[in-house]
C-alpha positions in Angstrom: -33.2 -5.5 -2.6 -34.1 -7.8 0.1 -31.7 -8.3 3.1 -31.9 -12.0 3.8 -29.5 -11.6 6.9 -32.2 -9.8 8.6 -34.8 -12.1 7.1 -32.8 -15.2 8.7 -31.6 -14.0 12.0 -30.7 -17.1 13.7 -28.6 -18.2 10.5 -26.9 -14.8 10.8 -26.7 -15.1 14.5 -24.9 -18.7 14.2 -22.8 -17.7 11.1 -21.4 -14.7 12.8 -20.6 -16.8 16.0 -18.9 -19.8 13.6 -16.9 -17.2 11.6 -15.4 -15.6 14.7 -14.6 -19.0 16.9 -13.9 -21.5 14.0 -12.1 -19.3 11.6 -10.8 -16.0 13.2 -9.6 -17.6 16.5 -8.4 -20.5 14.8 -6.6 -18.7 11.9 -5.0 -15.5 13.9 -1.6 -16.0 14.5 -1.2 -12.3 15.8 -3.8 -12.6 18.4 -5.1 -9.4 17.8 -8.2 -10.4 15.4 -11.5 -10.1 16.6 -15.5 -9.6 15.7 -14.4 -6.3 14.4 -12.8 -7.9 11.5 -15.9 -9.6 10.3 -17.5 -6.7 7.8 -21.1 -6.9 6.6 -21.7 -6.8 3.2 -24.9 -4.4 2.7 -27.8 -5.3 0.4 -28.7 -1.9 -0.1 -26.9 0.5 -2.4 -25.3 3.4 -1.4 -22.7 6.3 -2.8 -20.1 4.4 -4.4 -21.4 1.2 -3.8 -23.7 -1.2 -5.5 -25.5 -3.9 -3.8 -24.9 -7.6 -5.5 -26.0 -9.7 -3.0 -29.0 -9.9 -0.4 -26.2 -9.1 2.4 -23.7 -11.4 4.2 -20.3 -11.0 6.1 -16.8 -10.8 4.7 -13.9 -11.5 7.4 -10.2 -10.4 6.6 -7.7 -12.2 9.1 -4.2 -10.7 9.0 -1.1 -12.2 8.5 2.3 -11.6 7.1 4.9 -13.3 5.0 7.7 -13.4 7.9 5.3 -15.0 10.1 4.5 -18.3 8.1 7.7 -18.6 6.2 8.7 -21.7 7.8 5.3 -23.0 8.9 2.8 -23.3 5.9 0.2 -25.7 4.7 0.2 -27.0 1.2 -2.2 -24.3 0.0 -0.4 -21.3 1.9 2.8 -22.4 0.2 1.3 -22.6 -3.1 -0.2 -19.5 -3.0 2.6 -17.6 -0.6 6.4 -19.5 -1.8 6.7 -17.4 -4.8 6.4 -14.0 -2.7 8.1 -15.1 -0.3 11.3 -16.2 -2.9 10.6 -12.4 -4.4 11.0 -10.7 -1.2 14.3 -12.6 -0.3 16.0 -12.1 -3.7 15.0 -8.3 -3.4 16.1 -7.8 0.2 19.4 -9.6 -1.1 19.8 -7.6 -4.3 19.1 -4.1 -2.2 21.1 -5.0 1.0 24.5 -5.5 -1.5 23.7 -2.2 -2.9 24.3 -0.2 0.2 27.4 1.8 -0.1 29.4 0.0 2.7 29.2 -3.3 1.1 30.3 -2.5 -2.6 33.5 -5.2 -2.2 30.7 -7.9 -1.5 28.7 -6.4 -4.0 31.3 -6.7 -6.6 32.4 -10.2 -5.5 28.6 -11.6 -6.2 28.4 -10.0 -9.8 31.9 -11.8 -10.5 30.4 -14.9 -9.6 28.0 -17.2 -11.9 25.4 -17.0 -9.1 21.8 -15.5 -10.8 20.5 -14.8 -7.0 22.0 -12.7 -4.5 20.0 -14.6 -2.1 21.3 -17.9 -2.9 24.8 -16.5 -3.4 25.0 -14.9 0.1 23.6 -18.2 1.7 25.9 -20.3 0.2 28.7 -18.0 1.0 28.1 -18.6 4.8 27.5 -21.8 4.8 30.8 -22.6 3.0 32.5 -20.6 5.9 30.7 -22.4 8.3 31.8 -25.9 6.8 35.1 -24.5 6.6 35.2 -23.4 10.2 34.1 -27.1 11.5 37.1 -28.7 9.3 39.6 -26.6 10.6 38.0 -27.6 14.2 38.1 -30.8 13.6 41.6 -31.1 12.1 43.0 -28.9 14.2 42.0 -28.3 17.8 44.8 -25.7 18.5 43.7 -23.4 15.9 39.9 -23.8 17.0 39.8 -20.5 18.7 41.1 -18.4 15.7 38.9 -20.1 13.3 35.9 -19.5 15.6 37.2 -15.8 16.2 37.1 -15.5 12.6 33.5 -17.0 12.0 32.3 -15.2 14.7 33.2 -11.6 13.7 33.4 -12.0 9.8 30.6 -14.4 8.8 28.1 -14.3 11.9 27.6 -10.9 12.3 27.1 -10.2 8.7 24.8 -13.1 8.4 22.9 -11.9 11.6 22.7 -8.2 9.9 21.2 -9.6 6.7 18.7 -11.9 8.3 17.2 -8.5 10.5 17.1 -6.7 7.0 15.5 -9.7 4.9 12.9 -10.1 7.9 11.9 -6.5 7.6 11.1 -7.2 3.9 9.0 -10.0 4.7 6.9 -8.2 7.3 6.9 -4.6 5.6 4.5 -4.6 2.7 4.3 -8.3 3.1 0.9 -8.2 4.7 -2.0 -10.5 3.2 -5.0 -12.1 4.5 -7.1 -15.4 5.5 -10.5 -14.6 4.0 -14.1 -16.2 4.3 -17.0 -14.5 3.0 -20.5 -15.4 3.5 -23.2 -14.3 1.0 -26.9 -14.1 0.8 -28.9 -14.7 -2.6 -32.7 -14.8 -2.8 -34.4 -17.1 -4.9 -35.2 -14.6 -7.9 -31.6 -13.1 -7.8 -29.7 -13.3 -10.9 -26.8 -15.2 -9.3 -28.8 -17.6 -7.1 -28.1 -21.3 -8.9 -30.5 -23.2 -6.7 -33.9 -21.5 -7.0 -34.2 -21.0 -3.3 -32.7 -18.3 -0.7 -29.2 -19.6 -0.5 -26.1 -18.8 1.2 -22.8 -18.8 -1.1 -19.6 -19.5 1.4 -16.1 -19.3 0.2 -12.9 -18.9 1.7 -8.8 -18.4 0.8 -5.8 -16.3 0.9 -5.8 -12.6 -0.4 -2.6 -11.7 -1.4 -3.8 -7.9 -2.2 -0.9 -7.3 -0.2 -2.1 -4.4 2.4 -5.1 -3.8 1.0 -7.1 -6.9 0.8 -9.1 -6.2 -2.3 -11.1 -9.3 -4.0 -8.9 -9.2 -7.2 -6.3 -10.5 -4.6 -8.4 -13.7 -3.5 -7.1 -17.3 -4.3 -9.9 -19.7 -3.1 -9.5 -23.0 -1.3 -13.2 -23.8 -0.8 -16.6 -22.3 -2.1 -19.9 -23.8 -2.4 -23.7 -22.9 -1.9 -26.6 -23.8 0.6 -29.7 -23.9 0.6 -30.6 -21.5 3.4 -33.7 -23.7 5.0 -30.7 -26.8 5.1 -28.6 -24.8 7.1 -28.7 -25.2 11.0 -26.1 -23.6 13.3 -24.3 -26.8 14.0 -23.8 -27.4 10.2 -22.8 -23.8 9.8 -20.2 -24.6 12.3 -18.7 -27.6 10.5 -18.7 -25.7 7.3 -16.6 -22.8 8.6 -14.1 -25.0 10.7 -13.5 -26.8 7.1 -12.6 -23.6 5.4 -10.1 -23.0 8.2 -8.6 -26.2 8.0 -8.4 -26.3 4.1 -6.2 -23.0 4.3 -4.1 -23.9 7.4 -4.6 -27.7 8.1 -0.5 -28.3 8.5 0.4 -25.9 11.3 -2.8 -26.1 13.2 -2.6 -29.9 13.3 0.8 -29.4 14.9 -0.2 -26.8 17.2 
């Protein structure tokens, strides 16, 4: 199978440069992604791999749920919010099951609440509201009320938040992905009748591994290679990044 990435070196070089500058750099919030996250898709079969394209590049930029929870685009939220909610609920359930919190766990089980996470947050919110009420009504009791909140509720809340954040970060690694695949004109997957480049991008939620079965795309399109230029590739790749994470990029 002919390697079109080698046949069109100017396009290949421009594609690589655009992915690095307009996708990897723009989306990487860890500050550690570099050109090493751009992986070549082989046009040749080898042990354990059957070539299905005429070459290309697959790029995965790592992030985690804890980093994006409070700053997501509409597309990110549509894909990731369900996992964030699930992580919160799992963390709250496990936190309440620890031996030293048996009394608190029994209090939750006696309530009508369905979610341990929501119940805990309502508990802390109610305590804070009560503290503010006492402070406003009886300023001479401010010290006692403040001591109660700081020692009994604030510390408990902070302890859980640290625990909860660990759940979001640990095992919550996902990827922003952009992949560009060449197809020669006679390839069974070719749709234009000419040498072409298929580009798609999205969020990969095969957590920790980044296998294709976890990919949700926000953009995909096929381009005739002879119609592509370095400038056009730059615009296409930047558009892919914008479609994934437009909201937080606009604010940065």
